C-alpha positions as CSV (number, residue, x, y, z in Angstrom):
1,M,0.0,0.0,0.0
2,R,1.2,3.5,-0.9
3,E,0.9,6.0,2.0
4,N,1.5,9.7,1.5
5,V,1.1,12.5,4.0
6,I,-0.5,15.5,2.3
7,N,-0.6,18.1,5.0
8,I,0.3,18.5,8.7
9,N,-1.3,21.2,10.8
10,R,-0.3,22.3,14.3
11,V,-2.9,23.7,16.6
12,A,-2.1,25.6,19.8
13,K,-4.5,25.8,22.7
14,V,-3.7,28.4,25.3
15,V,-4.3,27.2,28.9
16,K,-3.2,28.3,32.3
17,G,0.5,27.9,32.5
18,G,1.3,28.0,28.7
19,R,0.2,26.5,25.4
20,R,-0.7,22.9,24.5
21,F,0.0,21.8,20.9
22,S,-1.9,19.2,19.0
23,F,-1.4,18.0,15.4
24,S,-3.7,17.0,12.5
25,A,-2.5,15.1,9.5
26,I,-4.2,14.4,6.1
27,V,-3.1,11.0,4.8
28,T,-3.8,9.2,1.6
29,V,-3.5,5.4,1.2
30,G,-3.8,3.5,-2.1
31,D,-2.7,0.2,-3.7
32,G,-1.7,1.8,-7.1
33,K,-4.3,-0.4,-8.9
34,G,-7.4,1.8,-8.6
35,K,-8.1,1.8,-4.9
36,V,-7.5,5.0,-2.8
37,G,-8.7,6.5,0.5
38,V,-8.1,9.8,2.3
39,A,-8.6,10.7,5.9
40,M,-7.5,13.0,8.7
41,G,-6.0,12.0,12.0
42,K,-5.6,14.1,15.1
43,A,-3.3,13.6,18.1
44,N,-0.9,15.3,20.5
45,E,2.0,13.8,18.6
46,I,2.7,13.9,14.8
47,A,3.4,10.2,14.6
48,D,0.1,9.3,16.3
49,A,-1.8,11.7,14.0
50,I,-0.3,10.1,10.9
51,R,-1.1,6.6,12.2
52,K,-4.7,7.5,13.0
53,G,-5.1,9.1,9.6
54,S,-3.6,6.1,7.8
55,E,-5.9,3.6,9.6
56,S,-9.0,5.7,8.8
57,A,-7.9,6.0,5.2
58,R,-7.6,2.3,4.8
59,T,-11.2,1.7,5.9
60,S,-12.6,4.4,3.6
61,Q,-11.1,3.4,0.3
62,I,-13.0,3.7,-3.0
63,T,-12.4,2.0,-6.4
64,V,-11.5,4.4,-9.2
65,P,-12.5,3.3,-12.8
66,M,-9.5,3.6,-15.1
67,L,-9.0,3.3,-18.8
68,K,-5.4,2.9,-20.1
69,D,-3.8,4.4,-17.0
70,T,-6.1,7.4,-17.1
71,I,-9.7,8.2,-16.2
72,P,-12.5,7.5,-18.6
73,Y,-13.9,11.1,-19.0
74,K,-13.7,14.6,-17.6
75,V,-15.3,15.4,-14.2
76,I,-15.3,18.3,-11.8
77,G,-15.3,17.5,-8.1
78,R,-16.7,20.0,-5.7
79,F,-16.6,20.5,-1.9
80,G,-17.2,23.8,-0.2
81,A,-15.6,26.6,-2.2
82,S,-13.1,24.3,-3.9
83,R,-13.4,22.7,-7.3
84,V,-11.0,20.3,-8.9
85,L,-11.1,19.6,-12.7
86,L,-9.9,16.1,-13.7
87,K,-9.4,15.4,-17.4
88,P,-8.1,12.3,-19.1
89,A,-4.8,12.6,-21.0
90,S,-2.9,10.6,-23.7
91,P,-0.1,8.2,-22.8
92,G,3.2,9.9,-21.9
93,T,1.5,13.0,-20.4
94,G,2.2,12.1,-16.8
95,V,0.4,13.4,-13.7
96,I,-0.1,17.1,-14.2
97,A,-1.2,18.0,-10.6
98,A,0.1,19.4,-7.4
99,G,-0.4,19.1,-3.7
100,G,-3.1,16.8,-2.4
101,V,-4.5,16.1,-5.9
102,R,-1.2,14.6,-7.0
103,A,-0.8,12.5,-3.9
104,I,-4.3,11.0,-4.3
105,L,-3.9,10.3,-8.0
106,E,-0.5,8.7,-7.6
107,A,-1.8,6.5,-4.7
108,A,-4.7,5.4,-7.0
109,G,-2.3,4.4,-9.8
110,V,-3.3,7.0,-12.3
111,K,-0.4,7.7,-14.6
112,N,-1.7,10.2,-17.2
113,I,-4.1,12.9,-16.2
114,L,-4.6,16.7,-16.4
115,T,-5.9,18.6,-13.4
116,K,-6.6,22.1,-12.3
117,Q,-7.5,23.4,-8.9
118,L,-10.3,26.0,-9.1
119,G,-11.6,28.2,-6.2
120,S,-10.3,27.7,-2.7
121,R,-6.9,26.1,-2.2
122,N,-7.6,25.0,1.3
123,P,-5.9,21.5,1.6
124,N,-8.9,19.9,3.4
125,N,-11.4,21.2,0.8
126,V,-9.2,20.4,-2.2
127,V,-8.7,16.8,-1.0
128,K,-12.4,16.2,-0.5
129,A,-13.2,17.8,-3.9
130,T,-10.7,15.5,-5.6
131,M,-12.4,12.5,-3.9
132,D,-15.8,13.8,-5.0
133,G,-14.6,13.9,-8.6
134,L,-13.3,10.3,-8.5
135,K,-16.5,9.1,-6.9
136,Q,-18.4,10.5,-9.9
137,L,-16.6,8.2,-12.4
138,R,-18.5,5.1,-13.7
139,T,-17.6,2.2,-16.0
140,V,-19.4,1.4,-19.2
141,E,-20.8,-1.7,-17.5
142,Q,-22.4,0.4,-14.8
143,F,-24.0,2.8,-17.3
144,A,-25.3,-0.2,-19.3
145,A,-26.8,-1.8,-16.1
146,K,-28.4,1.4,-15.0
147,R,-30.1,2.0,-18.4
148,G,-31.0,-1.6,-19.0
149,L,-28.9,-2.0,-22.1
150,S,-26.0,-4.1,-23.2
151,V,-22.5,-2.7,-23.5
152,P,-22.5,-2.8,-27.4
153,E,-25.8,-0.8,-27.4
154,I,-24.2,1.8,-25.1
155,L,-21.2,2.1,-27.4
156,G,-23.5,2.3,-30.5
157,L,-22.2,-0.9,-32.1
158,E,-25.2,-3.3,-31.9
159,K,-27.8,-0.7,-32.9
160,R,-26.1,-0.1,-36.3
161,A,-26.0,-3.9,-37.1
162,A,-29.6,-4.3,-36.2
163,K,-30.9,-1.8,-38.8
164,P,-30.6,-4.0,-41.9
165,A,-32.4,-6.9,-40.1
166,A,-35.3,-4.6,-39.1
167,A,-35.6,-3.5,-42.7
168,E,-35.7,-7.1,-44.0
169,E,-38.5,-7.9,-41.5
170,T,-40.5,-4.9,-42.6
171,V,-40.2,-6.0,-46.3
172,E,-41.2,-9.6,-45.5
173,T,-44.2,-8.4,-43.5
174,E,-45.4,-6.2,-46.4
175,A,-45.0,-9.1,-48.9
176,E,-47.0,-11.4,-46.7
177,T,-49.8,-8.8,-46.4
178,V,-50.0,-8.4,-50.1
179,A,-50.1,-12.1,-50.7
180,E,-52.9,-12.6,-48.2
181,T,-54.9,-9.8,-49.9
182,V,-54.5,-11.4,-53.4
183,E,-55.6,-14.8,-52.0
184,T,-58.7,-13.2,-50.4
185,E,-59.7,-11.5,-53.6
186,A,-59.2,-14.7,-55.6
187,V,-61.5,-16.6,-53.2
188,E,-64.2,-13.9,-53.2
189,A,-64.3,-13.4,-57.0
190,P,-65.9,-16.9,-57.9
191,A,-68.5,-16.4,-55.2
192,A,-69.5,-13.1,-56.7
193,V,-69.9,-14.7,-60.1
194,E,-72.1,-17.4,-58.8
195,V,-74.4,-14.9,-57.1
196,T,-74.7,-13.0,-60.3
197,E,-75.6,-16.1,-62.3
198,T,-78.3,-17.1,-59.8
199,E,-79.9,-13.6,-60.0
200,N,-80.0,-13.8,-63.8
201,K,-81.7,-17.3,-63.7
202,E,-84.3,-16.0,-61.2
203,S,-85.1,-13.0,-63.4
204,Q,-85.5,-15.2,-66.5
205,D,-87.9,-17.5,-64.6
206,N,-90.0,-14.6,-63.4
207,E,-90.4,-13.4,-67.0
């Protein structure tokens, strides 16, 4: 597991006789294969704060959908006044990011991506906005299941192949309808002739 410390903050509390210091640490943990988690730990010592943050991050990991070492599509993560733009990149681009965004993406195993921090640069908000953007990502299988379609239909492959088959079915149906109409007319024509001949005989008898 890859563990990175994003930020350490010292807090001083003034009490009778002096000041007491405590520390908070933002830690990210990932396996480099699509799983990553971020959490904050607080303690009176830096080592304890990092340990708490690491343990909490391990229990809050999420799975990030990836496509060829990058993300499938562009997303914007939001939290508070912070926004983080995540955009897929071509192979060889590298991780174009800084601060907490870079640490999270490297822990997740993303190798090619473009990012931009928008709005507030507060480390806590930027980290949460980055995680929000990663949580928005979905695979094509998830989209297909949600819409009740198959993966080829989502990608527009199966629909194109189905058009000629549908046209052939329509032509066959029309041909069958025409054939049935012709047969019906052929059956009804002799009956009409017989009725006409019967009426002629009756008129001759009456005369």
